[in-house]
PALOLO-333285 format. One record per residue (C-alpha): residue in three letters; z, y, x. Coordinates in steps of 0.25 Angstrom, whole numbers, plus 2048, in hexadecimal, padded with zeros to 3 digits. Example, Ala and Ser with C-alpha at 12.3 -4.5 7.8 and 13.67 -1.06 7.14 Angstrom:
Ala81F7EE831/Ser81D7FC837/
This chain:
Met7E57A07EA/Ser7E17927EA/Asn7D37937E3/Ser7C67997E7/His7BC79C7DC/Asn7B07A37DD/Ile7B77B07D9/Glu7C07B17E5/Asp7C27A97F2/Ser7CF7A57F8/Cys7D57A5806/Cys7E27A180C/Ser7ED7AA80B/Ser7F07A881A/Lys7E67B381D/Ala7EE7BD815/Gln7FA7B981C/Gln7F37BB82A/His7EE7C8825/Thr7FC7CD822/Gln8007CA830/Glu7F37CF837/His7EE7DA82E/Lys7E37E2833/His7EB7EF831/Thr7F57F283C/His8037F8838/Glu804804840/Asp81280A83E/Gly810816847/Asp81C81E84C/Glu823826842/His83082D840/Asp83882B834/His83883782B/Asp840831820/His84D82F826/Gly85182581C/Gly855830812/Asp85682E803/Pro84F8397FC/Ser8588387F0/Ser86483A7F7/Leu86B8477F9/Lys870843807/Thr86184380B/Tyr860852808/Leu86E85680B/Pro86B85A81A/Ala85F863817/Leu86786980B/Val87386C815/Thr86A87281F/Leu86287A815/Val86F88080F/Met87488481D/Leu867889822/Leu866893816/Thr874897817/Gly87289A826/Ile8658A2823/Ala86D8AA818/Phe8788AD821/Asp86E8B182C/Asn8648BA824/Val86A8BD817/Phe8798BF818/Lys8798C1827/Val8878BC829/Glu88C8C0837/Ala8968B5838/Phe88A8AB835/Lys8848AF843/Ile8908A884A/Ile88E89A843/Arg87F89C841/Pro87B89184C/Tyr885887847/Trp881889839/Tyr87388683B/Ile87687A844/Leu87E875839/Ala87387782F/Tyr869870839/Leu87186483B/Pro86F85D82D/Val86085D82F/Gly86085D83E/Ile868851841/Pro85F84783A/Val85384C842/Leu85B84C84F/Gln85F83E84C/Glu85083A84B/Val84D841858/Trp85883985F/Glu85282C859/Thr84482F85D/Phe84983386B/Lys85082686C/Ala842820869/Lys83C828874/Asp83483086A/Phe83783F86E/Phe82C847867/Thr82E846858/Glu82F84F84C/Phe83E84D84D/Ser83F85285B/Leu83585E858/Met83E86384D/Ser84B861855/Ile846869861/Ala840874858/Thr84D875850/Ile85787485B/Gly84E87E863/Ala84F888858/Phe85E887858/Ala85D889867/Ile856897866/Gly85F89B85A/Glu85589884F/Tyr85F890847/Pro85A892838/Glu84C88E83D/Gly851881844/Val85987D838/Thr84D88082F/Val843878837/Met84C86B836/Leu85086E828/Phe84186F823/Tyr83D86382C/Thr84885B825/Ile843860817/Gly83585B81B/Glu83B84D81E/Leu84284D811/Phe835850809/Gln82E845811/Met83983B80E/Ala83983F7FF/Ala82983D7FF/Val829830806/Asn83482B7FC/Arg82D8307F0/Ala8208287F5/Lys82981C7F7/Arg82F81D7E9/Asn82181E7E3/Ile81D8117EA/Ser82A80A7E6/Ala82980F7D7/Leu81B8097D7/Leu81E7FC7DD/Asp82D7F97DD/Ile82D7F37CF/Arg8347E67D4/Ala83F7E17CA/Asn84D7E27CF/Val8527D57CA/Ala84E7C77C8/His8537BC7BE/Val8537B07C6/Phe8577A27C1/Arg86379D7C9/Asn86E7937C6/Gly8697907B8/Arg86779F7B4/Phe8607AB7B6/Glu8677B57C0/Thr8637C37C2/Ile8627C77D1/Asn85A7D07DB/Pro84B7CB7DC/Glu84D7CB7EB/Lys8577BF7EA/Val84D7B67E2/Ala8477AB7EA/Val8397A57E9/Gly8397997DF/Glu84479F7D6/Asn8417A17C7/Ile8437AF7C1/Gln8437B47B3/Ile83C7C17AE/Lys83F7C77A1/Ala8357CF798/Gly8347DD79E/Glu8397D97AC/Lys8327DB7B9/Ile82E7CE7C1/Pro8387CF7CD/Leu8307C57D6/Asp8237BF7D8/Gly8227B17D1/Glu81C7A67C9/Met81C7A67BA/Leu82579B7B4/Ser82479F7A6/Glu81879D79D/Lys8137AB79E/Ser8167BA79C/Ser8107C879C/Phe8127D17A8/Asn8107E07AB/Thr80A7E07B9/Ala8077EF7B9/Ala8117F17C5/Leu8097E87CE/Thr7FA7E97C9/Gly7FA7F67C0/Glu7F47ED7B5/Ser7FB7F27A8/Lys7F67E67A0/Pro8017DB79F/Lys7FE7CE7A7/Thr8017C07A2/Ile8067B67AC/Asn8077A77A9/Lys81079C7AF/Gly80D7997BD/Glu8077A77C0/Asn80D7B17CA/Val8157BD7C5/Leu8187C97CF/Ala8247D17D1/Gly8227DF7CA/Met81C7D97BD/Leu8237DC7B0/Asn8257D07A7/Leu8217D5799/Asp8247CA78E/Arg82D7BF790/Val8387B9799/Ile8317B17A5/Glu8357A97B1/Ile82E7AA7BE/Lys82F7A27CB/Val8317AB7D7/Thr8267A97E2/Lys8297B57EB/Ile8367BC7F0/Phe8387CA7EB/Ala8337D07F9/Asp8267C87F8/Ser8227CC7EA/Ala8157D27E8/Leu81C7DF7E4/Ser8267E07EF/Arg81B7DE7F9/Ile8127E97F3/Leu81E7F27F3/Glu8217EF802/Met8127F1805/Val8127FF800/Gln820803806/Asn81B7FE813/Ala80E805812/Thr81281081C/Thr813806827/Arg804806828/Lys80081482C/Ala7F381C82A/Lys7EC820837/Thr7EE82F833/Glu7FD82C832/Leu7FD824840/Phe7F582F846/Ile7FF83A842/Arg80B832847/Lys80482F854/Phe80083E855/Ala80E843852/Lys81383B85E/Ile809842867/Tyr80A84F860/Thr819851860/Pro81B85186F/Ile80F85A871/Val815864867/Phe82386386F/Phe81C86687C/Leu814871876/Ala821877870/Leu82787687E/Ala81A87D884/Leu81C88887A/Val82988C881/Ile825889890/Ile81788F891/Pro81A89D88C/Phe82689D896/Leu81B89B8A1/Val8118A489C/Leu8198B0896/Gly8248B18A1/Lys82E8BD89F/Asp8288BE890/Tyr82C8B088D/His8378AF882/Phe83D8A1882/Gln8438A2874/Thr8368A786D/Trp82D89C873/Leu838891871/Tyr838895862/Arg829894862/Ser82A886868/Leu83488285E/Val82B887852/Phe81F87F859/Leu827873859/Val82B87484A/Ile81D877846/Ser81786C84D/Cys820861848/Pro817856842/Cys820853836/Ala81685782C/Leu80C84D831/Val816842834/Ile81C843827/Ser81184681D/Ile80683D822/Pro80E830820/Leu813836813/Gly80583880E/Tyr80182A811/Phe80E82580A/Gly80A82E7FE/Gly7FC8287FE/Ile80381A7FE/Gly80C81E7F2/Ala8018247EA/Ala7F98177EC/Ser80480F7E7/Ala8068177DB/Asn7F78147D8/Gly7FA8057DA/Ile7F48057E8/Leu7FC7FF7F4/Phe7F8804802/Lys7FF7FC80D/Gly7FE807817/Ser7F9815818/Asn7EE810822/Phe7E780B816/Leu7E881880E/Asp7E081E81A/Leu7D681281B/Ile7D381280C/Thr7CE82080D/Lys7C381B816/Leu7BF80F80D/Asn7B080E80B/Thr7AE7FF808/Val7B67F77FD/Val7B47E87FC/Met7BA7E27F0/Asp7BD7D47EB/Lys7B97D17DC/Thr7C37C97D5/Gly7D07D07D3/Thr7CB7DC7D9/Leu7BF7E17D1/Thr7C17D77C6/Lys7CE7D37BF/Gly7CF7C57C5/Val7D47C07B7/Phe7CA7B57B4/Lys7C87AE7A7/Val7C17A17A4/Gln7B57A579B/Lys7AD79879A/Val7B078979D/Lys7A378079F/Ser7A67727A1/Asn79F7657A3/Ile7AB75D79F/Asp7B675E795/Glu7BA76D795/Asn7C976A794/Asp7C87607A0/Phe7C076A7A8/Leu7CA7757A6/Lys7D576C7A9/Leu7CF7677B6/Leu7CB7767BA/Thr7D977B7B6/Ser7E07707BE/Val7D97757CB/Glu7DA7847C8/Ala7E97837C5/Lys7EB7817D4/Ser7E478F7D6/Thr7E979D7D5/His7DB7A37D5/Pro7D97AD7C9/Ile7CD7A47C4/Ala7D67977C5/Lys7E179F7BD/Ala7D67A37B2/Ile7D37947B1/Val7E178F7B0/Ser7E479B7A6/Tyr7D879779D/Val7DD78979B/Asp7EB78E797/His7F578479D/Met7EC77879C/Asp7F276B7A3/Val7EC7697B0/Tyr7E975C7B9/Pro7F175A7C6/Val7E875F7D1/Glu7E87597DF/Asn7E175C7EC/Ile7DE76A7E9/Leu7D57717F3/Glu7D077F7F4/Val7C17817F8/Ala7C17907FD/Gly7B97997F4/Met7B478E7EB/Gly7C07877E3/Leu7C977B7E3/Lys7C876C7E5/Ala7D27637DF/Thr7D57557DA/Ile7D97537CB/Asn7DB7457C6/Gly7D473F7D2/Lys7C77487CF/Glu7C27527D9/Val7C27607D2/Leu7BB76C7D7/Ala7BE77A7D1/Gly7B87877D6/Asn7AA78E7D7/Ile79C7897D9/Lys79D7897E8/Leu7A777E7E6/Leu79E7757DF/Glu7937787EA/Lys79D7757F5/Phe79F7677EF/Asn7917657EB/Ile7947637DD/Gly7887657D3/Phe7897707C8/Asp7817777BE/Ser77A7827C6/Lys77A78B7BA/Ile78978E7BC/Lys7847967C9/Asp77E7A07C0/Ile78B7A37B9/Glu78F7B17BE/Glu79E7B07B9/Ser7A87A97C1/Ile7A979A7BF/Val7B278F7C3/Val7AC7817C4/Leu7B27737C4/Ala7AD7667CA/Val7B47587C8/Asp7B174D7D2/Gln7A47547D7/Lys79F7577C9/Tyr79E7657C4/Val7A47667B6/Gly7A47757B2/Tyr7A97837B4/Val7B178E7AE/Leu7AC79C7AD/Ile7B67A77B2/Ala7B57B67AF/Asp7BC7C27B6/Glu7BC7D17B2/Ile7B97DD7BA/Lys7C57E77BB/Glu7C47F37B2/Asp7C47FD7BE/Ala7BB7F57C8/Gly7AF7FD7C5/Asp7B680A7C6/Ala7BD8057D3/Ile7AF8037DA/Gln7AA8117D5/Gln7B78187DA/Leu7B68117E8/His7A88167EA/Glu7AD8247E6/Asn7B88237F0/Gly7AF8217FC/Val7AD8127FC/Lys79F80F7FF/Gln79E8017FD/Val7A57F77F3/Val7A37E87F6/Met7A87DC7ED/Leu7AB7CF7F3/Ser7AE7C37EB/Gly7AF7B47EB/Asp7A97B47DD/Lys79B7B07DA/Thr7917BB7DF/Ser78B7BC7D1/Ile7987C17CB/Val79B7CA7D7/Lys78D7D07D5/Gln7907D27C6/Val79E7D97C9/Ala7987E27D5/Gly78D7E77CB/Lys7977EB7C0/Leu7A07F27CA/Arg7947F87D3/Ile79A7F27E0/Asp7917F47EC/Ser7907E67F1/Tyr7967D97EE/Phe7977CA7F3/Gly79B7BE7EB/Asp79D7AF7EE/Leu7A67B27FA/Leu7B17AA800/Pro7BD7B0806/Glu7B67B0814/Asp7AA7B680E/Lys7B17C2809/Val7B77C4817/Ser7A97C381D/Lys7A37CD813/Leu7AE7D7816/Glu7AD7D5825/Asp79E7D8824/Ile7A17E581C/Lys7AB7E9827/Lys7A17E8832/Asp79C7F682E/Lys7A77FE835/Thr7A580A82C/Lys7AB803820/Val7B980381D/Val7BB7F7814/Ala7C57F4809/Phe7C67E6803/Val7CC7E57F5/Gly7D17D77F0/Asp7DC7D07E9/Gly7DD7C17EC/Ile7E27B97F8/Asn7D37B67FB/Asp7D17C57FE/Thr7DB7C5809/Pro7D27C3815/Val7C97CE810/Leu7D47D880D/Ala7D97D581B/Ile7CC7D9822/Ser7C97E581A/Asp7CD7F381F/Ile7D57F5812/Gly7D97E980A/Ile7DC7EC7FB/Ala7E37E27F2/Met7E17E37E3/Gly7EE7E27DB/Ala7FC7DD7DE/Met7F97D17D6/Gly7EF7CD7E1/Ser7F27C27EB/Asp7FD7C57F5/Ala7F47C2801/Ala7EA7CD7FC/Ile7F67D77FA/Glu7FC7D4807/Thr7EE7D580F/Ala7E97E2808/Asp7EC7F080D/Val7EB7F67FF/Val7F07EF7F2/Ile7EB7F47E4/Gln7F67F27DB/Thr7EF7F57CE/Asp7E47EB7D0/Gln7D97F57CE/Pro7CD7F77D7/Ser7CC8057D4/Lys7D98087DB/Ile7D28067E8/Ala7CB8137E6/Thr7D98197E2/Ala7DE8147F0/Ile7D381B7F7/Lys7D68287F0/Ile7E58277F3/Gly7E1824802/Lys7D8831802/Ala7E28397FC/Thr7ED835806/Lys7E4837811/Asn7E184580C/Val7EF84980B/Val7F2844819/Ile7E784C81F/Gln7EC858817/Asn7FA85681D/Ile7F485582B/Val7EB86282A/Leu7F786A823/Ala80186682E/Phe7F786883A/Ala7F2875834/Val7FF87C831/Lys80687783E/Ala7FA87C846/Leu7FB88A840/Val80A88B841/Leu80A88584F/Ile800890854/Leu80989B84D/Gly816895853/Ala811895861/Gly80D8A3860/Gly81A8A785A/Leu8158AA84C/Ala81C89F845/Thr82B89D844/Met833891841/Trp832893832/Glu822891833/Ala82588583C/Val82D87F831/Phe822881827/Ala81887B831/Asp82086F833/Val82986C827/Gly82187481D/Val81486D820/Ala81B860820/Leu820862812/Leu81286780D/Ala80C85A813/Ile81785180D/Leu8148587FF/Asn805855801/Ala808847805/Val8118457F9/Arg80584A7F0/Ile7FD83D7F2/Gln8078367E9/Lys8048407DD/Met7F583F7DE/Lys7EE8377D3/Phe7E482D7D8/
């Protein structure tokens, strides 16, 4: 952004790049085992081992208890061993891999010891059943995770499969990944834009709903940016590619969500650390359950009875239900948020947003549409010459106000501009035909000691003033609109636990006050430079009881997004720096989605707590029964795999909720 009007302030993008490398949130991967095993949930091969084991187990039980075939007793151990192998071998391989990594106490080793122990004391059906149901639980978990991934991909992976690129004097159809920056591509009416680029054709209408949630078509003119994922509606156009396929806004956002699980919530990290301590404790308690009765009971001690109880104890205490369902709960929350146009970059932010009590918001592009229109031109010189001078300078800027001025004159020929210089938070200085030209806000005139009509200070709306050779020559009045859901957004935030909403803006204090009054915002600050916004947020954060989110959309918001507890970027159409820096991206550009994000965070946390309570309560009960000999291996299977399945189904429920 090369201009800095009184609406918003600029800052260099290097801060955003620095933040990308030195982000305040650490990426704690935690220690975790792979429960997926790389299976394809749509492949019969994935389910075949469990099906083979199930058929053999049921056949063996029928021969044992229904038909009571005498001959079966001879081959009985071998039959159940064969039934065990399809589901047991993959788990035993996991045990071998973890042992090589010097990780001896895992759910894999617990299940292996329990099932092999069951075989050792002749409880063959129980041993097979435990491993079979463990495998079924893994398959359920894999299917649930893949479903969540498909939901996310269906929402975001709307990238075109082909690009028509101009090479060797004609348009060739190739994979978008093979198109280089600077090449020209053609997009026909009804086709998706495959890559980010600059419009070469005069203009066209685009459906941007996939990126912004806005159903109204957007007209983009020559020289403006178009993004991958937009749908070209009305004519054949050409664009010049500005980013490779992997760097497009859409590709980066898709990658953000798919990598969201690398940032773990504190609950998730705690459970993984807990499991690493809990599992060896369980193993030694199970061992004690065999040894201590021998020392206490003496001649009344029956080894096989206490070994069986010990094995039941091992199966019950396996931490699978927690280790599987909690990450799945957070993944479900991320998927549910994506379906609502909200992209969380990690489950840690799902947790943190539930504690949010202070929201600081930018004004332009966040609470207002950021679509400016020239309402009035007041000039002391010829109006055409005034507009030509002003447009010549503003054409060098990408600021929304500058675009509004350029759009107003509709392709007016401009003067060559030299020595252009940005004055941070004020505007631009340039040389046109040997004359010094200043375009920006009133602060710019004051900085260069240029006299002007003091009445323009009383104008509440945004204005852009122009001075030529140290002489004030006029202004244009610019208007912006408040977003339709902005008022509802503030109300919903208060209803969802946010105690204070603050608005920070580079716009005139009079305009900021006007908007704050309409939206019932608690407090506001105007006439702020980028460094002033940072200072204000730091003042708010001095109160350690406050969990603060900052919501913005422009490159000038990146420093404030960086220092907030949760940075929220508005819209995939916002600046790349803001999206990169933010922790949460609101795809639909609606401020009311912030409250939706809080609701999804709270629903996810509730499901995770429910799963923890369910797992511990059932396991504690059955552990006591197992140690006392009142629970068999069948109850143990329910306490482990049954609870895991219930927890998985509860976690999947998040994706079905309406927010």
